[in-house]
Each structure stands twice: as C-alpha cells, then as structure tokens.
C-alpha angles and dihedrals in degrees: 000000000000129000128198124252088257092052092231106126143038122198123204123177117203122191122195135202131337134322117285132153089273121056123189113181118176126230119202116203118191142140119274091257092050092254118144120263118264121238087254090055092050092054085077120082126229117234119216123195115196125189130180124203122195093198131045118237113261111267092012112126126193114287095011122120132200137199096260114133121242089257090057091050090053091061121101092020129157096213139359132192140165124219126199110203135176121240113239124218094264091052093237112130116192113210113200124181142141121263126222111252094236097040115150099170133026123196122191124183123186125196127188128163094334096317120115134191129173136197125200120195132183130199111266125258090247118084120184112232089224095038090244123148139164131196134193108228121230120272117253095208137022113270116253130193112261094010121110112255113208113221121195123188126192121201141179091228140040115261132187098199132032118188122206136193128189118200129185132171092354096309134102102239100174138013138168149123130270127197096197131060088236121057140140134244126192114221114226132197089266089066094065138145094004134354136186119221114204124187125186143170130203113218121216090259090054098257114146118222117188149156136188140203133194116222130190119218121224105255100222113105096009094130106069098178124079140180123208126211130190134175121223089231136024094216130020139173120259111277093015120138119246137171128230114208118209121201124185132182100228128042115240093041124153112225129193117197129197124184116189126196116221129184096220113061092204098047125106120222123236087208095070114128105239135179090242092057091048092051092048090054091047092050094047091050090049091051090052091051092049091048092052096047105028125019090191142004100258100326089232091297094108102176116152091257094052091050091056095044091048087067093047093255124147113207125211110179145136090216123104104276105175119207133177133220087263089061090056089051089050091053090051090048090051092052090050091050091053091051091048090050092053090054093053117105118260112277116244123190116247114232100219095171126078105237095186089103094050105118099181130023121169144133131215140182114231097201111161104028140019099247140052139161135226121208116207140156113240120232118283092243141073108273145123122248124209116196122199134160146181128217136202126194137168099250105026100037122201124006141166144202100261092199120038114226117236128212121187116214107195148127132209095251138004132191135211127185126213107204134151120258093247139002137193119251109265093017118139118225142174112246111209113208119189115200118194121200113208095178121105094237128064117258131201115235123208125186124218115227 
C-alpha cells in the first residue's frame, strides 16, 4: 500500500476468482483515514497500466514477489496498455480488460494523485485438460433477503447446462440448473449471514469445470420470528401484583423471559438482547468455523476439487474431477485441523453481562396457543423494570422482542428514618427523617410539631 506525499489517498487492488478471457479487478480509492473522496478529489482520473507475460520469470513461483521495479516487470511482455478511468462516488473503480490466452503473469499498476499500488498475478497451478474455464462475475449490489440477485457467468466455451449450489452454515440451501450464463437467485433467510455460491458444468468427456463466490447477506430482517410482551399497567405501586402477557407467532414456541430492574426509569440498558448482537455472535462463530476448516478460499490453487471444498462440499462422482498435489496436502491439513479441534478444551459461553440486577428469569413452552400471561408481584421498592424475551419455534427459528417493555414501580412519596441502633430510656435524640418526592413537580413539605 502506498500513500501520496500529501497523505490524501489509499489505493487497494482486489482480484477475484480464476483466470478467464475477461478479467475485472477492483480498485478502491479512499483517503488515508477511510473517509470518502471529495468532489475535488474525484475530478482527477486514475491511471491503470496493464501488462501480460506469456512466460513466468525464472525462479519465480506462484504468489512470490521480488524486488524488481515496475519497469523490470514490464520487460518481456506480450502486451501492454494504459487505461484512464474516472473515480465514482463510492471510490470503487472496476477495471475490465481481455486477457491473452497464454498468459502466465499479469501485472497491474494503479496511479492516482501521486499514490501508487500494484498487483502481480500468476496463472494458477490447475490447468484444465481441455482449456475450459468459467468465472462468476462480481456482484453490482449487496445481496438482500427476498430481492433477486443477478448472477452472470463467463466461460471459455459454450455450455447448455450450468448447475448451481448455494451453501450456508454447513447446509445446501438452494440448488438448480440454468441454461443461460445469466440467471437470478433470490436469497432467503437461510442464506444469512454468509453463503457460498458454486457453479459447475460437466463437459461431454466428463471433465468438471467450476467456480465459487462467497456473498454476505445484509443483516437487517434476518430474524423472522418475534415475541411480543406487554404489562397490564404502565405504572404500579411497590409490592403490587401485575401480569405480563406473552404473545408468539407460532404455537409450540419456547420463550425465555428476562426482566431487569434499573434505578433510572428513563435509562436504557446495554444488556438488552438485540438482533445486531445476535448477528455479531453468529458471524464470529462462522468466522471461527471457517478458520478451523479452511484458512482461505482456494489459496490460489483453484482446481475443481479445491473450489468445491472451499464451500464445505464433499463430492462423490464418477466424472473427471481433477486435483493437484496441493489438493492432497489440503486434505491432509484439513484432517490435522479436525484432530487439533478435537483436542481443544470445551467451549464455554462468556457471561459478559452482570445479571445481579435481573429480577425475573424464566422460560416457558407455549404449546397449545400463541399467548399466555404471568402474574407476579413487583419488588417492594421504587424501581423501573425492563422486560425482554427471545423465542424459538420449529418453522420460524430464533426471534426476539425488538422493543423491551418498561414498567415503572413508584409511589408519590417515600420515607426513610435514620435512627441509632439503641437508646437509653429518657434520652433525647434527633430523629432524621428523609422524605423522597417521586413526582415530577416540586412539592412543599411542612412538619407538624
């Protein structure tokens, strides 16, 4: 990464998938503090130098870099071109160009307002016997649940059928066949928070050609289930009996209820169970699973077998599924990771919240209907209660109360006496009386002598 002398821009080049006739890297242009570019910044164009080599430098293995200057890398090239591109408002510049059929090395250099960044790519270890490849093109917009997701696939050959699989959290959540290189899929809740889309073709001689792409699903609206709570009163006296009504969407739901006592009736609790916190935990767990099983997508060794295994797929086929020596090493590494995982200590959840103020904690199974009520006596003190719950059901899965229900436990006035533990008969003492006003307006207090 290089920044200009003025410290205004940062250039990052991202390359996706395997080599096909069309290559579309992405260039991200931003300020050094990740702020968006100003309109004045975007008035400048970004310059892209692209060079193809048809032979790899001697002693240069895939993924390695050397200290050669960009001018040295431009030597012995098959083709060279410069692109001048505008910078869009989001700072993402899409660089599309055609690759040479026999390309072994690709060098891309981006320049913008004195900043430079370069990307060096080598042809993968896998080489199709028939010279056939396919590639899923980048997505133009973030996937959203319930919205059609256009998928475009480029190939070096004409195909009549293209099979696709969508996996998420260890399950196949969608599968089918397309007859066109462009088709649409509709993400469902089961895709969240991340899914892997795999496409593959089977050539007449049995060779399998495939590619895969990971997509992240927009978090909002992932939890489709919900539980509703309501108090019988908004404000009650200390010690008074109230009822808490629980309403679920699906009969047979399991509901967990937590009621927390807070001193300030207007304060919000950081311990509320929210959809955002649940999604963060789900995502972190998913990242841990991916780290244990696959440290990368294909690690640049994009053979058909590695593409499948990168999406947690096990393949049983009599077709020609080519794999390299690197794939065999990957399988051995995977087995070692599983053994290492079995030796790890048992995971225990960390209780980050202080539950000392939790007044009520219970669970119930609403089996025959969708509603029930709980009758309880509130604490004999001035406080504020916040009720929240989560629900689980067979068809709708996990759900939450998206808005905790508050109950104010208060009285107009309360007294407290400050007296010694014991006194002598006939002794005179000062009796300290503390009067607390819980009303919103100030009140005048008069003592009776």
